[in-house]
C-alpha positions as CSV (number, residue, x, y, z in Angstrom):
1,M,11.7,-26.7,20.3
2,S,11.7,-23.8,17.8
3,F,11.7,-24.1,14.0
4,S,15.4,-23.0,13.8
5,E,16.4,-25.9,16.1
6,L,14.2,-28.5,14.3
7,Y,15.1,-27.3,10.8
8,P,18.3,-25.2,10.6
9,Q,18.1,-22.8,7.7
10,K,20.7,-23.1,4.9
11,V,20.6,-19.4,3.9
12,P,21.1,-16.6,6.4
13,A,18.1,-14.4,7.0
14,P,18.3,-10.7,6.3
15,Q,19.4,-8.6,9.2
16,D,16.7,-7.9,11.7
17,T,18.0,-4.4,12.3
18,D,16.2,-1.8,10.2
19,L,18.8,-0.4,7.8
20,S,16.4,2.3,6.6
21,T,16.4,4.5,9.7
22,L,19.1,6.8,11.1
23,S,17.5,6.9,14.5
24,N,18.8,5.1,17.6
25,Y,15.5,3.2,18.0
26,Q,17.2,0.2,19.6
27,D,18.2,2.4,22.6
28,V,15.1,4.5,23.0
29,R,11.5,4.2,21.7
30,T,8.8,6.7,20.9
31,T,5.6,6.2,22.9
32,H,3.6,9.2,21.8
33,T,3.8,12.2,19.4
34,D,1.7,15.3,19.8
35,L,1.5,17.5,16.6
36,E,0.5,21.2,16.3
37,W,0.5,22.4,12.7
38,E,-0.8,25.2,10.6
39,I,-1.1,24.7,6.8
40,D,0.4,27.5,4.7
41,W,-1.3,27.0,1.3
42,D,0.7,29.8,-0.4
43,R,4.1,28.4,0.5
44,K,3.0,24.7,0.3
45,V,4.3,23.9,3.8
46,F,2.9,23.2,7.2
47,G,4.6,23.5,10.5
48,G,4.5,24.3,14.2
49,K,5.8,21.7,16.6
50,A,6.1,18.1,17.4
51,V,6.3,16.9,21.0
52,V,7.8,13.5,21.0
53,T,7.6,11.3,24.1
54,L,10.3,8.7,24.3
55,E,11.2,5.9,26.7
56,A,14.8,4.7,27.3
57,T,15.3,1.0,26.6
58,K,18.9,1.0,28.0
59,D,20.7,2.7,30.9
60,K,22.9,5.8,30.6
61,L,21.0,7.1,27.5
62,D,22.4,10.6,26.9
63,E,21.3,11.2,23.3
64,V,18.2,10.8,21.1
65,I,18.6,10.5,17.4
66,L,15.6,11.1,15.2
67,D,15.0,10.8,11.4
68,T,14.4,14.0,9.4
69,S,14.4,14.8,5.8
70,F,14.0,18.3,4.2
71,L,12.7,19.7,7.5
72,D,13.4,23.3,8.6
73,I,14.3,22.8,12.3
74,K,14.0,26.1,14.2
75,A,14.7,24.9,17.8
76,V,14.6,21.9,20.1
77,E,13.4,22.1,23.7
78,I,13.3,19.8,26.7
79,A,11.3,20.7,29.8
80,G,10.8,24.2,28.5
81,K,14.5,24.9,28.0
82,K,16.6,25.0,24.8
83,A,18.3,21.7,24.1
84,E,21.6,21.1,22.3
85,W,21.0,19.7,18.9
86,S,22.7,19.2,15.5
87,L,21.9,17.7,12.1
88,D,24.2,15.3,10.3
89,D,25.1,15.9,6.6
90,P,22.3,14.6,4.3
91,I,22.4,11.1,3.1
92,E,20.5,10.5,-0.2
93,V,17.1,9.0,0.4
94,M,17.8,8.6,4.2
95,G,17.7,12.3,5.0
96,Q,19.5,13.8,8.0
97,A,19.9,12.4,11.5
98,L,18.8,14.9,14.2
99,H,21.0,14.5,17.3
100,I,19.5,15.8,20.5
101,K,21.7,15.9,23.6
102,L,19.8,15.1,26.8
103,P,20.5,17.4,29.8
104,K,20.4,14.4,32.0
105,A,21.1,10.7,31.1
106,L,18.1,8.4,31.4
107,T,18.0,5.0,32.9
108,K,16.1,2.2,31.3
109,G,12.3,2.9,31.6
110,E,12.6,6.6,32.1
111,T,10.8,9.0,29.7
112,V,11.5,12.4,28.2
113,D,9.4,14.9,26.2
114,I,11.3,16.5,23.3
115,T,9.7,19.5,21.6
116,V,10.9,20.2,18.0
117,L,9.8,23.5,16.5
118,Y,9.9,23.1,12.7
119,S,8.2,23.2,9.4
120,T,8.1,21.1,6.3
121,T,9.7,22.5,3.2
122,P,8.7,22.5,-0.5
123,Q,11.1,19.5,-1.0
124,C,9.0,17.3,1.4
125,T,8.7,13.9,-0.3
126,A,5.7,12.7,1.7
127,V,3.2,15.3,0.6
128,G,1.6,16.0,-2.8
129,W,0.3,19.5,-3.3
130,L,-2.4,20.0,-6.0
131,N,-3.3,23.2,-7.6
132,P,-7.1,24.0,-7.9
133,V,-7.1,22.9,-11.6
134,Q,-6.2,19.4,-10.5
135,T,-9.3,19.0,-8.4
136,K,-12.9,18.4,-9.4
137,S,-14.3,21.9,-8.7
138,G,-11.2,23.7,-9.9
139,K,-11.6,26.2,-7.0
140,Y,-9.4,25.1,-4.1
141,P,-6.0,23.5,-3.6
142,Y,-5.5,20.1,-2.1
143,L,-2.8,18.1,-0.2
144,Y,-2.4,14.5,0.8
145,S,0.5,12.5,2.3
146,Q,2.0,9.2,1.4
147,S,4.6,8.3,3.9
148,Q,5.3,4.6,3.2
149,A,8.0,3.5,3.3
150,I,10.4,6.2,4.7
151,H,8.8,9.5,3.8
152,G,7.3,10.2,7.2
153,R,10.6,11.8,8.3
154,S,9.9,14.6,5.7
155,M,6.7,15.5,7.7
156,I,7.7,14.8,11.3
157,P,11.0,14.4,13.2
158,C,10.5,10.8,14.2
159,Q,11.9,7.3,14.6
160,D,10.9,6.4,11.0
161,T,10.9,2.6,11.2
162,P,8.1,0.1,11.3
163,A,9.8,-1.4,14.4
164,I,8.4,1.4,16.5
165,K,4.7,1.9,17.2
166,A,3.4,4.9,19.1
167,T,0.1,6.8,19.7
168,Y,-0.3,10.3,18.4
169,S,-2.6,13.3,18.6
170,S,-2.8,16.4,16.5
171,R,-4.2,19.9,16.2
172,V,-4.1,21.3,12.6
173,T,-5.3,24.7,11.6
174,S,-6.3,25.2,8.0
175,T,-8.6,27.2,5.8
176,L,-9.8,23.9,4.2
177,P,-11.1,20.7,6.0
178,V,-8.3,18.5,7.4
179,L,-8.4,14.7,7.6
180,M,-5.9,12.6,9.6
181,S,-5.4,8.9,10.4
182,G,-7.1,9.0,13.8
183,L,-10.4,9.5,15.6
184,R,-11.8,13.0,14.8
185,Q,-12.4,14.9,18.0
186,S,-13.6,18.2,16.5
187,P,-15.4,19.5,14.5
188,P,-17.7,16.4,13.8
189,P,-17.4,14.8,10.4
190,E,-20.9,15.8,9.4
191,A,-20.2,19.5,10.2
192,P,-21.0,21.9,7.4
193,L,-18.2,22.4,4.9
194,E,-16.2,25.5,5.9
195,L,-14.0,26.9,3.1
196,G,-11.7,29.9,3.5
197,K,-12.1,30.2,7.3
198,K,-9.4,29.1,9.7
199,V,-10.5,26.1,11.7
200,E,-8.6,23.9,14.1
201,Y,-9.1,20.2,13.4
202,V,-8.4,17.9,16.3
203,Y,-7.6,14.2,16.1
204,D,-6.5,11.4,18.4
205,Q,-5.0,8.0,17.6
206,P,-5.1,5.9,20.8
207,V,-3.7,2.8,19.1
208,A,0.0,2.6,18.7
209,I,1.0,2.7,15.0
210,P,4.3,3.1,13.1
211,S,5.3,6.5,11.7
212,Y,4.4,5.7,8.1
213,L,0.8,5.5,9.1
214,I,0.5,9.1,10.3
215,A,-1.3,10.7,7.4
216,I,-2.9,14.0,6.5
217,A,-5.2,15.2,3.7
218,S,-6.8,18.6,3.2
219,G,-9.1,20.1,0.6
220,E,-12.7,20.5,-0.4
221,V,-14.0,17.3,1.1
222,I,-17.3,16.1,2.6
223,Y,-18.4,13.0,4.5
224,K,-21.3,10.5,4.4
225,A,-21.6,7.6,6.7
226,F,-22.7,4.1,5.6
227,E,-25.5,2.3,7.4
228,D,-24.4,0.9,10.7
229,V,-23.9,-2.9,11.0
230,K,-25.9,-4.2,13.9
231,G,-23.9,-5.6,16.8
232,R,-20.6,-4.1,15.6
233,N,-18.7,-1.6,17.7
234,W,-17.5,0.6,14.8
235,R,-18.8,2.8,12.0
236,T,-17.7,3.3,8.4
237,G,-18.2,6.0,5.8
238,V,-16.6,7.8,2.8
239,W,-15.0,11.2,2.3
240,T,-14.7,12.7,-1.2
241,E,-14.8,15.9,-3.1
242,P,-18.5,17.0,-3.3
243,Q,-18.6,16.2,-7.1
244,T,-17.6,12.6,-6.5
245,M,-19.8,11.8,-3.5
246,K,-22.8,10.4,-5.3
247,A,-20.8,7.9,-7.5
248,A,-18.4,6.9,-4.6
249,Y,-21.2,6.4,-2.1
250,W,-23.1,4.1,-4.5
251,E,-19.9,2.2,-5.5
252,F,-19.0,1.3,-1.9
253,E,-22.2,1.4,0.3
254,E,-23.1,-2.2,-0.4
255,D,-19.8,-3.9,0.4
256,T,-17.6,-1.9,2.8
257,A,-19.3,-2.7,6.1
258,K,-19.8,-6.3,5.1
259,Q,-16.0,-6.5,4.3
260,V,-15.0,-5.1,7.7
261,A,-17.5,-7.4,9.5
262,T,-16.2,-10.5,7.6
263,A,-12.6,-9.6,8.3
264,E,-13.4,-9.2,12.0
265,D,-15.1,-12.7,12.0
266,L,-12.0,-14.2,10.4
267,T,-9.5,-12.6,12.7
268,S,-10.4,-10.6,15.8
269,A,-12.4,-7.5,16.9
270,Y,-11.7,-4.4,14.8
271,R,-9.5,-2.1,17.0
272,F,-9.6,1.3,15.4
273,G,-13.2,2.4,16.1
274,V,-13.8,4.0,12.7
275,Y,-13.2,2.6,9.2
276,D,-13.6,5.5,6.8
277,F,-11.9,6.0,3.5
278,L,-11.1,9.0,1.4
279,I,-11.4,9.0,-2.4
280,L,-8.4,11.1,-3.4
281,P,-7.9,13.1,-6.6
282,D,-6.5,11.3,-9.6
283,S,-2.8,11.8,-8.8
284,F,-2.8,9.5,-5.8
285,P,0.0,6.9,-6.6
286,Y,-1.5,3.8,-5.1
287,G,-4.7,1.7,-5.2
288,G,-5.1,2.4,-1.6
289,M,-3.1,3.2,1.5
290,E,-4.1,1.7,4.8
291,N,-3.8,4.7,7.0
292,C,-5.5,3.8,10.3
293,C,-9.1,4.9,10.6
294,L,-8.9,6.5,7.1
295,T,-7.8,4.5,4.1
296,F,-6.7,6.7,1.2
297,A,-8.1,5.3,-2.1
298,T,-7.7,6.0,-5.8
299,P,-10.6,7.3,-7.8
300,T,-9.9,4.5,-10.4
301,L,-11.9,2.2,-8.0
302,I,-15.1,4.0,-9.1
303,A,-15.9,1.8,-12.1
304,G,-19.6,2.3,-12.0
305,D,-20.3,-1.4,-11.5
306,R,-18.8,-2.2,-8.1
307,S,-16.2,-4.5,-9.8
308,L,-13.1,-3.0,-8.1
309,V,-14.3,-2.8,-4.4
310,D,-12.0,-5.7,-3.5
311,V,-9.2,-3.1,-3.2
312,I,-11.0,-1.8,-0.2
313,A,-11.1,-5.3,1.2
314,H,-7.3,-5.3,0.9
315,E,-7.0,-2.0,2.8
316,I,-9.4,-3.2,5.5
317,S,-7.3,-6.3,5.9
318,H,-4.3,-4.2,6.8
319,S,-6.1,-3.2,10.0
320,W,-4.8,-6.6,11.2
321,F,-1.8,-7.2,9.1
322,G,0.5,-4.2,8.9
323,N,-1.4,-1.8,11.2
324,S,-1.7,-4.2,14.1
325,I,0.9,-6.8,13.4
326,G,3.7,-5.1,11.6
327,C,7.0,-6.0,10.1
328,A,10.1,-5.2,12.2
329,S,11.9,-3.8,9.1
330,W,11.2,-3.4,5.4
331,G,13.1,-6.6,4.7
332,H,10.1,-8.4,6.2
333,F,7.5,-6.4,4.3
334,W,5.8,-9.6,3.1
335,L,4.4,-10.1,6.6
336,N,2.3,-7.0,6.0
337,E,1.4,-7.5,2.4
338,G,1.4,-11.3,2.0
339,W,-0.9,-11.7,5.0
340,T,-3.1,-8.8,3.9
341,T,-3.6,-10.2,0.4
342,Y,-4.3,-13.6,1.8
343,L,-7.0,-12.2,4.2
344,E,-8.4,-10.0,1.4
345,R,-9.0,-13.1,-0.7
346,L,-10.6,-15.0,2.3
347,I,-13.1,-12.1,2.5
348,I,-13.8,-12.4,-1.2
349,G,-14.3,-16.2,-0.7
350,K,-16.7,-15.7,2.2
351,L,-18.8,-13.0,0.4
352,Q,-18.5,-14.2,-3.3
353,G,-17.7,-17.8,-3.1
354,E,-14.4,-19.9,-3.2
355,E,-14.3,-19.8,-7.0
356,S,-14.0,-16.0,-6.8
357,R,-11.2,-16.3,-4.3
358,Q,-9.3,-18.6,-6.6
359,L,-9.9,-16.2,-9.5
360,S,-8.2,-13.5,-7.5
361,F,-5.1,-15.7,-7.1
362,I,-5.1,-16.3,-10.9
363,I,-5.1,-12.6,-11.6
364,G,-2.4,-12.0,-8.9
365,R,-0.2,-14.6,-10.4
366,V,0.0,-12.6,-13.6
367,G,1.2,-9.5,-11.7
368,L,3.7,-11.6,-9.8
369,K,5.3,-12.9,-13.0
370,E,5.6,-9.4,-14.4
371,S,7.3,-8.2,-11.2
372,L,9.7,-11.1,-11.1
373,K,10.5,-10.5,-14.8
374,G,11.1,-6.8,-14.0
375,Y,13.8,-7.8,-11.4
376,K,15.6,-10.3,-13.7
377,D,18.7,-8.2,-13.3
378,E,18.2,-7.8,-9.5
379,P,17.3,-11.3,-8.3
380,R,17.7,-10.2,-4.7
381,F,14.4,-8.3,-5.1
382,Q,12.7,-11.5,-6.4
383,R,13.0,-13.0,-3.0
384,L,10.3,-12.9,-0.3
385,L,13.0,-11.7,2.0
386,P,14.9,-9.2,-0.2
387,D,18.5,-8.3,0.4
388,L,18.0,-4.7,1.4
389,R,21.2,-2.8,1.9
390,K,22.2,0.0,4.2
391,H,20.9,3.4,3.1
392,E,19.0,1.8,0.2
393,D,15.5,3.1,-0.7
394,P,13.0,0.4,0.3
395,D,10.7,1.7,-2.5
396,D,13.1,0.0,-4.9
397,A,12.1,-3.4,-3.6
398,F,8.3,-2.7,-3.5
399,S,6.5,-4.8,-6.1
400,Q,3.9,-7.6,-6.4
401,V,6.5,-10.0,-4.9
402,P,5.6,-9.5,-1.2
403,Y,1.9,-9.4,-2.0
404,E,1.6,-12.4,-4.4
405,K,4.5,-14.6,-3.4
406,G,3.6,-14.0,0.2
407,S,-0.1,-14.8,-0.2
408,N,0.7,-17.9,-2.3
409,F,3.0,-19.1,0.3
410,L,0.2,-18.8,2.9
411,L,-2.2,-20.6,0.5
412,Y,0.4,-23.4,0.1
413,L,0.7,-23.7,3.9
414,E,-3.1,-23.7,4.2
415,R,-3.2,-26.7,1.9
416,T,-0.2,-28.3,3.6
417,V,-1.9,-28.4,7.0
418,G,-5.2,-29.7,5.5
419,G,-7.2,-26.7,4.5
420,L,-9.1,-23.7,6.1
421,D,-10.6,-25.7,8.9
422,H,-7.0,-26.2,10.2
423,F,-5.5,-22.9,9.0
424,L,-8.1,-20.4,10.2
425,P,-7.6,-21.3,13.9
426,Y,-3.9,-20.8,13.4
427,M,-4.5,-17.4,11.8
428,K,-6.6,-16.3,14.7
429,D,-4.0,-17.4,17.2
430,Y,-1.3,-15.6,15.2
431,V,-3.4,-12.4,15.4
432,K,-4.0,-12.8,19.1
433,T,-0.3,-13.5,19.8
434,F,1.3,-10.7,17.9
435,T,-1.3,-7.8,17.8
436,N,0.4,-4.5,18.6
437,T,3.9,-5.7,17.8
438,S,6.4,-5.6,15.0
439,I,7.9,-8.9,14.2
440,T,10.4,-10.7,12.0
441,T,9.9,-13.7,9.7
442,G,11.8,-15.8,12.2
443,Q,9.2,-15.0,14.9
444,W,6.4,-15.8,12.5
445,R,7.9,-19.1,11.6
446,D,8.6,-20.1,15.2
447,H,5.0,-19.4,16.1
448,L,3.7,-21.4,13.1
449,F,5.5,-24.5,14.3
450,D,4.7,-23.8,17.9
451,F,0.9,-23.5,17.2
452,F,0.6,-26.7,15.2
453,G,3.0,-28.5,17.5
454,R,0.5,-27.8,20.4
455,Q,-2.4,-29.3,18.5
456,P,-3.7,-32.9,19.3
457,A,-2.3,-34.1,16.0
458,G,0.9,-32.0,16.5
459,E,3.4,-34.6,15.4
460,Q,1.5,-35.1,12.1
461,Y,1.3,-31.3,11.5
462,L,5.0,-30.9,12.2
463,R,5.9,-33.7,9.8
464,K,4.0,-32.0,7.0
465,L,5.4,-28.6,7.8
466,G,8.9,-30.1,7.9
467,Q,8.6,-31.1,4.3
468,V,8.1,-27.4,3.2
469,D,11.2,-25.9,1.7
470,F,11.1,-22.7,3.7
471,D,14.6,-21.7,2.4
472,E,13.4,-21.7,-1.2
473,W,10.1,-19.9,-0.4
474,L,11.8,-17.2,1.6
475,H,15.2,-16.8,-0.1
476,G,14.7,-18.3,-3.5
477,D,14.6,-16.1,-6.7
478,G,13.5,-16.9,-10.2
479,L,10.7,-16.1,-12.6
480,D,7.9,-18.0,-10.8
481,L,7.0,-19.7,-7.6
482,C,9.2,-22.5,-6.4
483,V,6.1,-24.7,-6.2
484,D,3.3,-24.9,-8.9
485,V,0.4,-23.7,-6.8
486,L,-2.8,-24.6,-8.7
487,Y,-6.1,-22.8,-8.6
488,D,-9.8,-23.7,-9.3
489,Q,-10.2,-22.7,-13.0
490,S,-14.1,-22.7,-13.1
491,L,-14.4,-19.0,-13.6
492,A,-11.2,-18.7,-15.6
493,K,-12.0,-21.5,-18.1
494,P,-14.3,-19.5,-20.5
495,C,-11.8,-16.6,-20.4
496,N,-8.9,-18.8,-21.4
497,E,-10.9,-20.4,-24.1
498,L,-11.8,-17.1,-25.7
499,A,-8.1,-16.0,-25.4
500,D,-7.1,-19.3,-27.2
501,R,-9.5,-18.5,-30.0
502,W,-7.9,-15.1,-30.5
503,E,-4.4,-16.6,-30.5
504,K,-5.4,-18.9,-33.3
505,A,-7.0,-16.0,-35.2
506,L,-3.7,-14.0,-34.9
507,K,-2.1,-16.6,-37.1
508,G,-4.7,-16.2,-39.9
509,G,-5.5,-12.5,-39.5
510,D,-9.3,-13.1,-39.7
511,F,-11.1,-11.5,-36.7
512,S,-14.6,-11.4,-38.1
513,Q,-15.8,-14.2,-35.8
514,F,-15.4,-12.0,-32.7
515,T,-18.3,-9.9,-31.4
516,A,-19.5,-8.3,-28.1
517,A,-21.5,-11.5,-27.4
518,D,-18.3,-13.2,-26.6
519,V,-18.0,-11.3,-23.3
520,A,-21.7,-10.6,-22.6
521,D,-21.8,-13.0,-19.7
522,F,-18.3,-12.1,-18.4
523,S,-17.9,-10.2,-15.1
524,S,-15.4,-7.3,-15.2
525,T,-13.0,-9.6,-13.3
526,Q,-13.4,-12.3,-16.0
527,K,-12.7,-9.7,-18.7
528,T,-9.5,-8.9,-16.8
529,V,-8.5,-12.6,-16.8
530,F,-9.2,-12.8,-20.5
531,L,-7.0,-9.8,-21.3
532,D,-4.3,-11.1,-19.0
533,K,-4.2,-14.4,-20.8
534,L,-4.3,-12.7,-24.2
535,G,-1.5,-10.4,-23.1
536,E,0.8,-13.5,-23.1
537,A,0.5,-13.3,-26.9
538,A,0.8,-9.5,-27.1
539,E,4.0,-9.7,-29.1
540,S,2.0,-11.4,-31.9
541,F,-0.5,-8.6,-32.2
542,T,-0.5,-6.4,-35.3
543,P,-2.1,-2.9,-35.4
544,A,-5.0,-4.5,-37.3
545,A,-5.4,-7.1,-34.6
546,A,-5.4,-4.5,-31.8
547,K,-8.0,-2.5,-33.6
548,A,-10.2,-5.6,-34.1
549,L,-9.9,-6.4,-30.4
550,D,-11.0,-2.8,-29.6
551,H,-13.8,-2.9,-32.1
552,A,-15.2,-6.2,-30.9
553,Y,-15.3,-5.3,-27.2
554,T,-15.1,-1.4,-27.2
555,L,-12.1,-1.6,-24.9
556,N,-10.7,1.9,-25.5
557,N,-14.0,3.4,-24.2
558,Q,-14.0,1.4,-21.0
559,D,-14.5,3.2,-17.7
560,N,-12.9,0.3,-15.8
561,A,-9.2,1.3,-15.5
562,E,-8.1,-2.3,-14.9
563,I,-9.6,-3.4,-18.2
564,K,-8.2,-0.4,-20.1
565,L,-4.7,-0.9,-18.7
566,R,-4.6,-4.4,-20.0
567,F,-5.9,-3.3,-23.4
568,Y,-3.2,-0.7,-23.7
569,K,-0.6,-3.2,-22.7
570,I,-1.6,-5.3,-25.7
571,A,-2.2,-2.4,-28.1
572,L,1.0,-0.5,-27.4
573,K,3.0,-3.6,-28.1
574,S,1.4,-3.8,-31.6
575,G,2.6,-0.4,-32.7
576,P,2.1,3.3,-32.0
577,E,-1.5,3.6,-33.3
578,Y,-2.9,3.9,-29.7
579,A,-0.1,6.0,-28.4
580,E,-1.9,9.3,-28.4
581,S,-4.9,7.8,-26.8
582,A,-2.8,6.1,-24.1
583,A,-0.9,9.4,-23.5
584,G,-4.2,11.2,-23.0
585,W,-5.3,8.6,-20.5
586,V,-2.2,8.3,-18.5
587,V,-2.1,12.0,-17.5
588,T,-5.3,11.4,-15.5
589,K,-3.9,8.3,-13.7
590,G,-1.5,9.0,-10.9
591,R,-1.7,5.4,-9.6
592,M,1.6,3.8,-10.3
593,K,0.1,0.5,-11.3
594,F,-1.3,2.3,-14.3
595,C,1.0,5.2,-15.1
596,R,4.4,3.4,-14.8
597,P,3.7,0.5,-17.3
598,I,2.0,2.8,-19.8
599,F,4.8,5.3,-19.7
600,R,7.3,2.5,-20.3
601,L,5.3,1.1,-23.2
602,L,4.9,4.6,-24.7
603,N,8.7,5.1,-24.3
604,D,9.2,1.9,-26.4
605,Q,6.8,3.0,-29.2
606,A,6.9,6.8,-29.1
607,P,9.8,8.0,-26.9
608,E,9.4,11.6,-27.8
609,L,5.7,11.5,-27.0
610,A,6.3,9.7,-23.7
611,R,8.9,12.2,-22.5
612,K,6.9,15.2,-23.7
613,T,3.8,13.9,-22.0
614,F,5.5,13.3,-18.7
615,T,7.5,16.6,-18.7
616,E,4.3,18.6,-19.3
617,H,2.4,16.8,-16.6
618,A,5.1,16.0,-14.1
619,D,3.6,18.2,-11.4
620,F,0.4,16.2,-11.6
621,Y,2.1,13.1,-10.1
622,H,2.9,12.5,-6.5
623,P,6.6,13.0,-5.7
624,I,7.1,9.2,-5.3
625,A,5.5,8.4,-8.6
626,R,7.2,11.3,-10.3
627,K,10.6,10.0,-9.2
628,M,9.9,6.4,-10.4
629,I,8.4,7.5,-13.8
630,A,11.4,9.7,-14.5
631,K,13.7,6.8,-13.6
632,D,11.7,4.5,-16.0
633,L,12.1,7.1,-18.8
634,G,15.8,7.8,-18.1
635,L,15.1,11.5,-17.3
636,E,16.6,13.7,-14.6
637,L,14.1,15.6,-12.5
């Protein structure tokens, strides 16, 4: 008996149909895409052709509809002959549906190869193009893509939905090295750096993946492999600009392979053969993007003390959750991010101890509360299953909610069934059951009950799970979790005690008691927890108090971006004294976690400075970040 039969839900689930695609993906599915591109650095476009192989999933299929956005379509061919095609009028955010008439109707199971000759345009929303001055050497341009959620259609005519997984191959000609989210066929990664000479770069991705994970980067980049882990059937290494390699290699060489191996032990064998990552230029808008075989990562992770490497653990975890088991639509995005965050913290627990795992949940809870507060006027986005509407940009619903509410839900279920000894076997069965599929929350929930119902103590498990308020977890809104999930406070206690001392001092205005010795024994993560706790009293800070905080712990000179972000969140609420400093910092931080809150705070304290700073540096930010910052500042691009 399924969960829905045992415990009928009170609140309707979101539609399982993906409302963010214009394609007819429920009638026909992509099985492979072959790309041939040449990069035109002068015009900031690339193009050539895409050969899309599709399989009919119904009889009498006479038309294929693909997603496109800002693509210059030259021609469409089927079996070497021109095909009849048309583009619908553009729909904001969604792009244009590309209708292709098939010369002969297909029956269910039949396939067709459709060749689209096209190029991207300068309006492409997936690709950030950097001028040489925005790179480390200042000599060569750079490009990188970011296709999640629905920007892949501005690079490739495709079924741009996570419901469809397909393999792909590519041949890309460029005068600068090209990286893609697949296995490199030629030239080898360790080949000498060739700059200014046209070279064809060949990649293959034999594992079926959704369109948003097809990724490209190109620029002055070099590669260095980490030491092999014995007994593992994969390799790992780092790509960076030459000037960054020494610092990046040191930062990650100690942890990356251990993290992949630990994730593998917790779930199943790593499927993608290679786990490399690329440290991108400063304008990259995310902490990391889990492009298969090649995670894209922000340079803000290079803190000089290996304190931020857990972001890589998060992206590694996507190799199982998101890249292997994906959400069937963006309304079920928590299945990607909630599970990934949960596994990331299991890796932390295995490598650093359970107390460190719990500390990560404490930090994440602060971010969750901020996101929930930010959606106070849009409670539908506070839900684990947000109410996404037709032709609505899924980016609008992306926040810490799917990550933190999702991972806390899984932690709560872990405790409900009796702890990790009981939950880890379930997780492994979940991975085994759904690998290489895209699923809904209903499918996840039915499997949860089915697995525990099959265990020797099945009746006891089902009784416990039956007491969980799934409706409230999945559909409830509000400013916190529906259950007060508690965490081990061992590592957080001294952080909170120091924050309490500061809060008391704020009332009297005497800060002479505070010195660098207060945090001498704190890890960088504990400093983050301290500042998060102190941030709850940020409204009580005067300019003098912010200056005293900076003086005691030299926070404005920190290299660790997570610490500096939290300091500015406090200082900018006290007054405009740190506005110029924050403005100078934010124009080097393309990661939206950093730039968006700082621009919002600058806009509160010094609106002219905020808008002038953004306007003068708008081209530095990726198109996605640029759009979101402009919206935050009330500006028209």
